N, CA, C and O atoms as a GROMACS GRO file, in nm:
protein
  520
    1ILE      N    1   7.828   8.156  10.224
    1ILE     CA    2   7.909   8.074  10.134
    1ILE      C    3   7.845   8.084   9.996
    1ILE      O    4   7.727   8.053   9.978
    2LEU      N    5   7.922   8.128   9.899
    2LEU     CA    6   7.872   8.144   9.763
    2LEU      C    7   7.906   8.026   9.673
    2LEU      O    8   7.832   7.998   9.578
    3ALA      N    9   8.014   7.959   9.700
    3ALA     CA   10   8.053   7.842   9.621
    3ALA      C   11   8.157   7.764   9.700
    3ALA      O   12   8.238   7.822   9.772
    4GLN      N   13   8.154   7.635   9.686
    4GLN     CA   14   8.255   7.553   9.752
    4GLN      C   15   8.274   7.425   9.674
    4GLN      O   16   8.186   7.382   9.599
    5GLY      N   17   8.389   7.365   9.692
    5GLY     CA   18   8.420   7.240   9.623
    5GLY      C   19   8.527   7.165   9.699
    5GLY      O   20   8.572   7.207   9.805
    6THR      N   21   8.566   7.053   9.644
    6THR     CA   22   8.669   6.972   9.706
    6THR      C   23   8.779   6.941   9.606
    6THR      O   24   8.758   6.942   9.484
    7VAL      N   25   8.896   6.914   9.659
    7VAL     CA   26   9.011   6.874   9.578
    7VAL      C   27   9.065   6.745   9.638
    7VAL      O   28   9.109   6.745   9.753
    8PRO      N   29   9.062   6.636   9.563
    8PRO     CA   30   9.120   6.513   9.618
    8PRO      C   31   9.272   6.524   9.625
    8PRO      O   32   9.338   6.567   9.530
    9LEU      N   33   9.327   6.484   9.738
    9LEU     CA   34   9.472   6.483   9.753
    9LEU      C   35   9.523   6.345   9.715
    9LEU      O   36   9.472   6.243   9.760
   10ASP      N   37   9.623   6.344   9.631
   10ASP     CA   38   9.685   6.220   9.590
   10ASP      C   39   9.825   6.215   9.649
   10ASP      O   40   9.840   6.202   9.771
   11ASP      N   41   9.925   6.225   9.567
   11ASP     CA   42  10.063   6.214   9.613
   11ASP      C   43  10.133   6.350   9.616
   11ASP      O   44  10.255   6.356   9.609
   12GLU      N   45  10.056   6.459   9.626
   12GLU     CA   46  10.117   6.591   9.629
   12GLU      C   47  10.187   6.613   9.763
   12GLU      O   48  10.132   6.583   9.869
   13HIS      N   49  10.309   6.665   9.755
   13HIS     CA   50  10.384   6.696   9.876
   13HIS      C   51  10.435   6.840   9.875
   13HIS      O   52  10.515   6.878   9.960
   14SER      N   53  10.390   6.920   9.779
   14SER     CA   54  10.435   7.059   9.773
   14SER      C   55  10.326   7.145   9.710
   14SER      O   56  10.237   7.095   9.642
   15TRP      N   57  10.337   7.275   9.735
   15TRP     CA   58  10.241   7.367   9.674
   15TRP      C   59  10.252   7.364   9.522
   15TRP      O   60  10.151   7.379   9.453
   16GLU      N   61  10.371   7.345   9.470
   16GLU     CA   62  10.388   7.340   9.324
   16GLU      C   63  10.311   7.224   9.263
   16GLU      O   64  10.261   7.234   9.151
   17GLU      N   65  10.302   7.114   9.335
   17GLU     CA   66  10.229   6.997   9.286
   17GLU      C   67  10.078   7.012   9.304
   17GLU      O   68  10.000   6.958   9.225
   18LEU      N   69  10.036   7.084   9.408
   18LEU     CA   70   9.893   7.099   9.437
   18LEU      C   71   9.828   7.214   9.361
   18LEU      O   72   9.709   7.208   9.332
   19THR      N   73   9.903   7.318   9.330
   19THR     CA   74   9.847   7.438   9.268
   19THR      C   75   9.763   7.412   9.144
   19THR      O   76   9.656   7.472   9.133
   20PRO      N   77   9.803   7.326   9.051
   20PRO     CA   78   9.716   7.306   8.933
   20PRO      C   79   9.576   7.257   8.969
   20PRO      O   80   9.478   7.297   8.904
   21LYS      N   81   9.564   7.174   9.070
   21LYS     CA   82   9.432   7.128   9.113
   21LYS      C   83   9.351   7.244   9.170
   21LYS      O   84   9.232   7.257   9.143
   22LEU      N   85   9.417   7.329   9.251
   22LEU     CA   86   9.347   7.442   9.311
   22LEU      C   87   9.304   7.543   9.206
   22LEU      O   88   9.194   7.598   9.215
   23VAL      N   89   9.389   7.568   9.108
   23VAL     CA   90   9.354   7.661   9.000
   23VAL      C   91   9.232   7.610   8.924
   23VAL      O   92   9.143   7.688   8.891
   24GLY      N   93   9.227   7.481   8.897
   24GLY     CA   94   9.112   7.423   8.829
   24GLY      C   95   8.984   7.440   8.909
   24GLY      O   96   8.879   7.471   8.853
   25LEU      N   97   8.992   7.420   9.040
   25LEU     CA   98   8.875   7.435   9.125
   25LEU      C   99   8.829   7.580   9.130
   25LEU      O  100   8.709   7.607   9.121
   26VAL      N  101   8.922   7.673   9.143
   26VAL     CA  102   8.887   7.815   9.145
   26VAL      C  103   8.821   7.854   9.013
   26VAL      O  104   8.723   7.928   9.012
   27ALA      N  105   8.874   7.806   8.901
   27ALA     CA  106   8.816   7.836   8.770
   27ALA      C  107   8.674   7.784   8.759
   27ALA      O  108   8.591   7.843   8.690
   28GLU      N  109   8.645   7.676   8.826
   28GLU     CA  110   8.511   7.618   8.826
   28GLU      C  111   8.416   7.694   8.919
   28GLU      O  112   8.300   7.715   8.884
   29LEU      N  113   8.464   7.735   9.036
   29LEU     CA  114   8.378   7.796   9.138
   29LEU      C  115   8.358   7.946   9.122
   29LEU      O  116   8.253   7.999   9.159
   30PHE      N  117   8.456   8.015   9.068
   30PHE     CA  118   8.450   8.160   9.059
   30PHE      C  119   8.329   8.209   8.979
   30PHE      O  120   8.259   8.299   9.026
   31PRO      N  121   8.301   8.153   8.861
   31PRO     CA  122   8.182   8.198   8.788
   31PRO      C  123   8.050   8.171   8.863
   31PRO      O  124   7.956   8.250   8.854
   32VAL      N  125   8.046   8.062   8.938
   32VAL     CA  126   7.927   8.030   9.018
   32VAL      C  127   7.907   8.137   9.125
   32VAL      O  128   7.796   8.188   9.142
   33ALA      N  129   8.014   8.173   9.196
   33ALA     CA  130   8.006   8.274   9.300
   33ALA      C  131   7.967   8.409   9.242
   33ALA      O  132   7.882   8.479   9.299
   34LEU      N  133   8.026   8.447   9.130
   34LEU     CA  134   7.994   8.576   9.067
   34LEU      C  135   7.848   8.580   9.022
   34LEU      O  136   7.781   8.683   9.038
   35ALA      N  137   7.798   8.472   8.966
   35ALA     CA  138   7.658   8.467   8.921
   35ALA      C  139   7.564   8.483   9.040
   35ALA      O  140   7.461   8.550   9.030
   36ARG      N  141   7.597   8.421   9.151
   36ARG     CA  142   7.512   8.434   9.270
   36ARG      C  143   7.515   8.577   9.323
   36ARG      O  144   7.411   8.629   9.365
   37ILE      N  145   7.630   8.640   9.322
   37ILE     CA  146   7.640   8.779   9.367
   37ILE      C  147   7.558   8.868   9.276
   37ILE      O  148   7.481   8.953   9.322
   38GLU      N  149   7.574   8.849   9.146
   38GLU     CA  150   7.500   8.930   9.047
   38GLU      C  151   7.349   8.915   9.064
   38GLU      O  152   7.274   9.010   9.042
   39ALA      N  153   7.305   8.796   9.101
   39ALA     CA  154   7.162   8.771   9.121
   39ALA      C  155   7.112   8.820   9.257
   39ALA      O  156   6.993   8.807   9.287
   40GLY      N  157   7.200   8.877   9.338
   40GLY     CA  158   7.160   8.926   9.470
   40GLY      C  159   7.151   8.818   9.575
   40GLY      O  160   7.096   8.841   9.683
   41ASP      N  161   7.203   8.702   9.547
   41ASP     CA  162   7.199   8.590   9.640
   41ASP      C  163   7.298   8.617   9.754
   41ASP      O  164   7.417   8.640   9.728
   42PRO      N  165   7.252   8.616   9.880
   42PRO     CA  166   7.343   8.642   9.991
   42PRO      C  167   7.433   8.522  10.024
   42PRO      O  168   7.522   8.534  10.109
   43GLY      N  169   7.412   8.410   9.961
   43GLY     CA  170   7.492   8.292   9.988
   43GLY      C  171   7.427   8.203  10.092
   43GLY      O  172   7.327   8.240  10.154
   44ASP      N  173   7.484   8.087  10.111
   44ASP     CA  174   7.434   7.991  10.209
   44ASP      C  175   7.498   8.022  10.344
   44ASP      O  176   7.617   8.052  10.353
   45GLU      N  177   7.417   8.013  10.449
   45GLU     CA  178   7.468   8.040  10.583
   45GLU      C  179   7.557   7.925  10.629
   45GLU      O  180   7.527   7.808  10.605
   46GLN      N  181   7.666   7.960  10.695
   46GLN     CA  182   7.755   7.859  10.751
   46GLN      C  183   7.687   7.794  10.871
   46GLN      O  184   7.612   7.860  10.944
   47GLU      N  185   7.711   7.667  10.891
   47GLU     CA  186   7.654   7.598  11.007
   47GLU      C  187   7.689   7.673  11.134
   47GLU      O  188   7.803   7.717  11.151
   48ARG      N  189   7.595   7.687  11.222
   48ARG     CA  190   7.616   7.760  11.347
   48ARG      C  191   7.704   7.683  11.445
   48ARG      O  192   7.756   7.741  11.540
   49GLU      N  193   7.721   7.556  11.424
   49GLU     CA  194   7.800   7.473  11.515
   49GLU      C  195   7.950   7.480  11.486
   49GLU      O  196   8.028   7.412  11.552
   50GLY      N  197   7.989   7.560  11.387
   50GLY     CA  198   8.130   7.570  11.353
   50GLY      C  199   8.212   7.620  11.470
   50GLY      O  200   8.168   7.708  11.545
   51ARG      N  201   8.332   7.565  11.487
   51ARG     CA  202   8.421   7.606  11.595
   51ARG      C  203   8.561   7.622  11.537
   51ARG      O  204   8.594   7.564  11.433
   52TYR      N  205   8.642   7.702  11.604
   52TYR     CA  206   8.780   7.721  11.564
   52TYR      C  207   8.869   7.622  11.637
   52TYR      O  208   8.857   7.603  11.758
   53PHE      N  209   8.956   7.560  11.563
   53PHE     CA  210   9.057   7.473  11.622
   53PHE      C  211   9.193   7.525  11.579
   53PHE      O  212   9.208   7.577  11.468
   54SER      N  213   9.293   7.510  11.665
   54SER     CA  214   9.428   7.550  11.626
   54SER      C  215   9.476   7.460  11.514
   54SER      O  216   9.416   7.356  11.486
   55PHE      N  217   9.583   7.500  11.451
   55PHE     CA  218   9.629   7.428  11.333
   55PHE      C  219   9.670   7.284  11.365
   55PHE      O  220   9.610   7.190  11.315
   56PHE      N  221   9.772   7.268  11.448
   56PHE     CA  222   9.817   7.135  11.491
   56PHE      C  223   9.853   7.142  11.638
   56PHE      O  224   9.893   7.246  11.689
   57GLU      N  225   9.837   7.029  11.706
   57GLU     CA  226   9.885   7.020  11.843
   57GLU      C  227  10.038   7.010  11.838
   57GLU      O  228  10.093   6.958  11.742
   58PRO      N  229  10.107   7.060  11.942
   58PRO     CA  230  10.254   7.057  11.940
   58PRO      C  231  10.311   6.916  11.920
   58PRO      O  232  10.412   6.900  11.851
   59GLU      N  233  10.246   6.813  11.978
   59GLU     CA  234  10.299   6.678  11.964
   59GLU      C  235  10.289   6.624  11.821
   59GLU      O  236  10.355   6.525  11.787
   60TYR      N  237  10.207   6.688  11.737
   60TYR     CA  238  10.193   6.644  11.598
   60TYR      C  239  10.316   6.679  11.514
   60TYR      O  240  10.330   6.634  11.400
   61ALA      N  241  10.406   6.759  11.571
   61ALA     CA  242  10.529   6.794  11.500
   61ALA      C  243  10.625   6.676  11.491
   61ALA      O  244  10.706   6.669  11.399
   62LEU      N  245  10.616   6.584  11.586
   62LEU     CA  246  10.709   6.470  11.591
   62LEU      C  247  10.646   6.346  11.529
   62LEU      O  248  10.532   6.312  11.559
   63ILE      N  249  10.719   6.279  11.444
   63ILE     CA  250  10.672   6.154  11.384
   63ILE      C  251  10.689   6.041  11.483
   63ILE      O  252  10.796   6.024  11.542
   64ASP      N  253  10.583   5.965  11.501
   64ASP     CA  254  10.587   5.846  11.586
   64ASP      C  255  10.581   5.726  11.493
   64ASP      O  256  10.475   5.693  11.439
   65TRP      N  257  10.695   5.660  11.473
   65TRP     CA  258  10.704   5.550  11.376
   65TRP      C  259  10.624   5.428  11.420
   65TRP      O  260  10.612   5.333  11.343
   66ALA      N  261  10.569   5.429  11.540
   66ALA     CA  262  10.484   5.318  11.586
   66ALA      C  263  10.341   5.333  11.535
   66ALA      O  264  10.257   5.246  11.559
   67ARG      N  265  10.312   5.443  11.466
   67ARG     CA  266  10.179   5.464  11.409
   67ARG      C  267  10.171   5.400  11.270
   67ARG      O  268  10.274   5.367  11.212
   68PRO      N  269  10.049   5.382  11.217
   68PRO     CA  270  10.032   5.322  11.084
   68PRO      C  271  10.091   5.408  10.972
   68PRO      O  272  10.100   5.531  10.983
   69VAL      N  273  10.130   5.343  10.864
   69VAL     CA  274  10.191   5.408  10.748
   69VAL      C  275  10.106   5.524  10.698
   69VAL      O  276  10.157   5.634  10.678
   70ASP      N  277   9.976   5.502  10.677
   70ASP     CA  278   9.890   5.606  10.621
   70ASP      C  279   9.882   5.729  10.711
   70ASP      O  280   9.876   5.841  10.660
   71GLU      N  281   9.883   5.711  10.842
   71GLU     CA  282   9.879   5.825  10.933
   71GLU      C  283  10.006   5.909  10.921
   71GLU      O  284  10.000   6.032  10.916
   72ILE      N  285  10.120   5.842  10.917
   72ILE     CA  286  10.247   5.915  10.905
   72ILE      C  287  10.256   5.983  10.769
   72ILE      O  288  10.304   6.096  10.759
   73TYR      N  289  10.211   5.915  10.665
   73TYR     CA  290  10.211   5.972  10.530
   73TYR      C  291  10.131   6.103  10.529
   73TYR      O  292  10.177   6.204  10.476
   74ARG      N  293  10.011   6.101  10.589
   74ARG     CA  294   9.927   6.220  10.594
   74ARG      C  295   9.989   6.329  10.682
   74ARG      O  296   9.975   6.448  10.652
   75GLN      N  297  10.058   6.290  10.788
   75GLN     CA  298  10.125   6.387  10.875
   75GLN      C  299  10.232   6.462  10.797
   75GLN      O  300  10.242   6.584  10.806
   76VAL      N  301  10.313   6.390  10.721
   76VAL     CA  302  10.419   6.453  10.642
   76VAL      C  303  10.357   6.547  10.538
   76VAL      O  304  10.403   6.660  10.520
   77GLN      N  305  10.253   6.501  10.468
   77GLN     CA  306  10.185   6.587  10.370
   77GLN      C  307  10.129   6.712  10.436
   77GLN      O  308  10.147   6.822  10.385
   78ALA      N  309  10.062   6.695  10.549
   78ALA     CA  310   9.998   6.808  10.616
   78ALA      C  311  10.101   6.914  10.653
   78ALA      O  312  10.077   7.034  10.634
   79TRP      N  313  10.215   6.873  10.705
   79TRP     CA  314  10.317   6.970  10.744
   79TRP      C  315  10.375   7.042  10.623
   79TRP      O  316  10.414   7.158  10.636
   80ARG      N  317  10.381   6.979  10.508
   80ARG     CA  318  10.432   7.048  10.388
   80ARG      C  319  10.339   7.161  10.347
   80ARG      O  320  10.383   7.260  10.289
   81PHE      N  321  10.210   7.148  10.377
   81PHE     CA  322  10.114   7.252  10.341
   81PHE      C  323  10.084   7.347  10.456
   81PHE      O  324   9.999   7.435  10.443
   82ALA      N  325  10.152   7.331  10.567
   82ALA     CA  326  10.130   7.415  10.685
   82ALA      C  327  10.226   7.533  10.681
   82ALA      O  328  10.323   7.538  10.757
   83SER      N  329  10.200   7.627  10.594
   83SER     CA  330  10.295   7.736  10.574
   83SER      C  331  10.280   7.850  10.673
   83SER      O  332  10.369   7.934  10.683
   84ALA      N  333  10.169   7.855  10.747
   84ALA     CA  334  10.146   7.969  10.835
   84ALA      C  335  10.126   7.925  10.980
   84ALA      O  336  10.028   7.963  11.043
   85THR      N  337  10.217   7.847  11.031
   85THR     CA  338  10.204   7.802  11.168
   85THR      C  339  10.317   7.860  11.252
   85THR      O  340  10.425   7.890  11.201
   86SER      N  341  10.290   7.874  11.380
   86SER     CA  342  10.395   7.918  11.470
   86SER      C  343  10.440   7.798  11.552
   86SER      O  344  10.374   7.694  11.552
   87GLY      N  345  10.551   7.812  11.621
   87GLY     CA  346  10.601   7.700  11.700
   87GLY      C  347  10.682   7.604  11.615
   87GLY      O  348  10.719   7.635  11.502
   88PRO      N  349  10.708   7.486  11.671
   88PRO     CA  350  10.789   7.390  11.596
   88PRO      C  351  10.719   7.345  11.469
   88PRO      O  352  10.599   7.316  11.469
   89ARG      N  353  10.794   7.339  11.362
   89ARG     CA  354  10.739   7.296  11.234
   89ARG      C  355  10.781   7.152  11.211
   89ARG      O  356  10.900   7.120  11.219
   90GLY      N  357  10.687   7.066  11.184
   90GLY     CA  358  10.714   6.924  11.160
   90GLY      C  359  10.720   6.898  11.014
   90GLY      O  360  10.725   6.993  10.935
   91ALA      N  361  10.719   6.778  10.976
   91ALA     CA  362  10.717   6.657  11.054
   91ALA      C  363  10.862   6.622  11.090
   91ALA      O  364  10.946   6.598  11.002
   92LEU      N  365  10.889   6.619  11.218
   92LEU     CA  366  11.026   6.601  11.266
   92LEU      C  367  11.052   6.456  11.305
   92LEU      O  368  10.966   6.388  11.360
   93ALA      N  369  11.173   6.411  11.274
   93ALA     CA  370  11.215   6.275  11.311
   93ALA      C  371  11.362   6.279  11.349
   93ALA      O  372  11.439   6.362  11.301
   94GLU      N  373  11.398   6.189  11.436
   94GLU     CA  374  11.539   6.175  11.471
   94GLU      C  375  11.596   6.060  11.391
   94GLU      O  376  11.550   5.946  11.403
   95LEU      N  377  11.696   6.090  11.308
   95LEU     CA  378  11.763   5.990  11.226
   95LEU      C  379  11.912   5.998  11.253
   95LEU      O  380  11.973   6.103  11.235
   96ASP      N  381  11.969   5.889  11.295
   96ASP     CA  382  12.113   5.882  11.323
   96ASP      C  383  12.157   5.991  11.420
   96ASP      O  384  12.262   6.052  11.403
   97GLY      N  385  12.074   6.016  11.523
   97GLY     CA  386  12.109   6.113  11.625
   97GLY      C  387  12.088   6.258  11.585
   97GLY      O  388  12.122   6.348  11.662
   98GLU      N  389  12.033   6.283  11.469
   98GLU     CA  390  12.009   6.419  11.421
   98GLU      C  391  11.860   6.439  11.396
   98GLU      O  392  11.793   6.351  11.341
   99THR      N  393  11.808   6.554  11.437
   99THR     CA  394  11.668   6.586  11.410
   99THR      C  395  11.657   6.644  11.270
   99THR      O  396  11.728   6.739  11.235
  100VAL      N  397  11.568   6.587  11.190
  100VAL     CA  398  11.546   6.634  11.054
  100VAL      C  399  11.396   6.658  11.034
  100VAL      O  400  11.313   6.600  11.104
  101ARG      N  401  11.365   6.743  10.939
  101ARG     CA  402  11.226   6.764  10.897
  101ARG      C  403  11.204   6.675  10.775
  101ARG      O  404  11.274   6.688  10.674
  102VAL      N  405  11.107   6.586  10.784
  102VAL     CA  406  11.076   6.495  10.674
  102VAL      C  407  10.982   6.569  10.579
  102VAL      O  408  10.873   6.610  10.618
  103LEU      N  409  11.026   6.585  10.454
  103LEU     CA  410  10.950   6.662  10.355
  103LEU      C  411  10.869   6.574  10.260
  103LEU      O  412  10.764   6.616  10.212
  104ARG      N  413  10.918   6.454  10.234
  104ARG     CA  414  10.849   6.366  10.139
  104ARG      C  415  10.874   6.222  10.178
  104ARG      O  416  10.986   6.182  10.209
  105VAL      N  417  10.767   6.144  10.176
  105VAL     CA  418  10.776   6.001  10.201
  105VAL      C  419  10.703   5.928  10.089
  105VAL      O  420  10.628   5.989  10.012
  106SER      N  421  10.725   5.798  10.081
  106SER     CA  422  10.658   5.716   9.980
  106SER      C  423  10.612   5.586  10.043
  106SER      O  424  10.682   5.527  10.126
  107ARG      N  425  10.494   5.541  10.002
  107ARG     CA  426  10.445   5.410  10.046
  107ARG      C  427  10.507   5.299   9.962
  107ARG      O  428  10.508   5.183  10.002
  108ASP      N  429  10.558   5.336   9.845
  108ASP     CA  430  10.616   5.239   9.753
  108ASP      C  431  10.766   5.229   9.773
  108ASP      O  432  10.833   5.329   9.801
  109ARG      N  433  10.817   5.109   9.759
  109ARG     CA  434  10.961   5.088   9.773
  109ARG      C  435  11.032   5.179   9.673
  109ARG      O  436  11.001   5.178   9.554
  110THR      N  437  11.125   5.256   9.722
  110THR     CA  438  11.195   5.353   9.640
  110THR      C  439  11.332   5.377   9.701
  110THR      O  440  11.364   5.324   9.807
  111GLU      N  441  11.411   5.457   9.632
  111GLU     CA  442  11.538   5.496   9.694
  111GLU      C  443  11.505   5.584   9.812
  111GLU      O  444  11.416   5.668   9.806
  112GLY      N  445  11.575   5.565   9.917
  112GLY     CA  446  11.549   5.641  10.038
  112GLY      C  447  11.563   5.548  10.157
  112GLY      O  448  11.596   5.431  10.143
  113ARG      N  449  11.538   5.602  10.270
  113ARG     CA  450  11.554   5.527  10.394
  113ARG      C  451  11.423   5.459  10.431
  113ARG      O  452  11.319   5.525  10.443
  114ALA      N  453  11.427   5.329  10.450
  114ALA     CA  454  11.308   5.253  10.490
  114ALA      C  455  11.288   5.266  10.640
  114ALA      O  456  11.381   5.249  10.719
  115MET      N  457  11.162   5.297  10.679
  115MET     CA  458  11.127   5.309  10.820
  115MET      C  459  11.012   5.213  10.848
  115MET      O  460  10.910   5.216  10.780
  116GLU      N  461  11.030   5.129  10.949
  116GLU     CA  462  10.924   5.036  10.986
  116GLU      C  463  10.820   5.109  11.071
  116GLU      O  464  10.853   5.176  11.169
  117CYS      N  465  10.696   5.094  11.032
  117CYS     CA  466  10.584   5.156  11.102
  117CYS      C  467  10.497   5.045  11.160
  117CYS      O  468  10.530   4.927  11.149
  118ALA      N  469  10.387   5.082  11.221
  118ALA     CA  470  10.300   4.984  11.288
  118ALA      C  471  10.251   4.876  11.194
  118ALA      O  472  10.238   4.760  11.233
  119ASP      N  473  10.223   4.913  11.068
  119ASP     CA  474  10.162   4.816  10.976
  119ASP      C  475  10.234   4.803  10.843
  119ASP      O  476  10.176   4.755  10.746
  120GLY      N  477  10.360   4.844  10.839
  120GLY     CA  478  10.434   4.829  10.713
  120GLY      C  479  10.554   4.921  10.710
  120GLY      O  480  10.600   4.972  10.812
  121THR      N  481  10.605   4.942  10.589
  121THR     CA  482  10.726   5.022  10.569
  121THR      C  483  10.692   5.149  10.494
  121THR      O  484  10.611   5.148  10.402
  122LEU      N  485  10.755   5.258  10.534
  122LEU     CA  486  10.742   5.387  10.468
  122LEU      C  487  10.884   5.432  10.434
  122LEU      O  488  10.974   5.419  10.516
  123TRP      N  489  10.903   5.484  10.314
  123TRP     CA  490  11.036   5.528  10.271
  123TRP      C  491  11.046   5.680  10.281
  123TRP      O  492  10.961   5.753  10.230
  124ILE      N  493  11.151   5.726  10.349
  124ILE     CA  494  11.179   5.868  10.356
  124ILE      C  495  11.254   5.906  10.229
  124ILE      O  496  11.361   5.852  10.200
  125VAL      N  497  11.196   5.998  10.154
  125VAL     CA  498  11.252   6.036  10.024
  125VAL      C  499  11.326   6.169  10.031
  125VAL      O  500  11.425   6.188   9.960
  126GLU      N  501  11.278   6.263  10.115
  126GLU     CA  502  11.338   6.396  10.120
  126GLU      C  503  11.331   6.450  10.262
  126GLU      O  504  11.228   6.441  10.328
  127THR      N  505  11.443   6.508  10.308
  127THR     CA  506  11.447   6.571  10.440
  127THR      C  507  11.523   6.702  10.431
  127THR      O  508  11.587   6.732  10.330
  128GLU      N  509  11.515   6.780  10.538
  128GLU     CA  510  11.598   6.900  10.552
  128GLU      C  511  11.630   6.916  10.700
  128GLU      O  512  11.562   6.860  10.785
  129THR      N  513  11.732   6.993  10.729
  129THR     CA  514  11.768   7.024  10.867
  129THR      C  515  11.683   7.143  10.910
  129THR      O  516  11.685   7.247  10.844
  130PRO      N  517  11.609   7.129  11.020
  130PRO     CA  518  11.522   7.241  11.063
  130PRO      C  519  11.600   7.360  11.113
  130PRO      O  520  11.542   7.461  11.153
   0.00000   0.00000   0.00000
């Protein structure tokens, strides 16, 4: 590992919204990595305890409205950034007898469909038919 950093996730629900943060991080880390390479630094060894996990479990594709607001919010965000997965793509919900993919939700009261969750209300702002 030659350089690493973190990007705080806020209310981004698409790559277009997240890309500026990623570009800023790359601009910060790239010179560090290049300087280490130029100096002959082999980089930091990755922890030996690292393991591979699959992207998401199949049941994570379906939204369970009995879960807390923050969990569902993160599930919807995660699926928007899951561009390279196989199998069913979430976050899926049944609304009025139709299965839809939920693309954007809000914790704040807004236009959209209010859904009662375990600890409050989440508003569905954007969906598509899978």
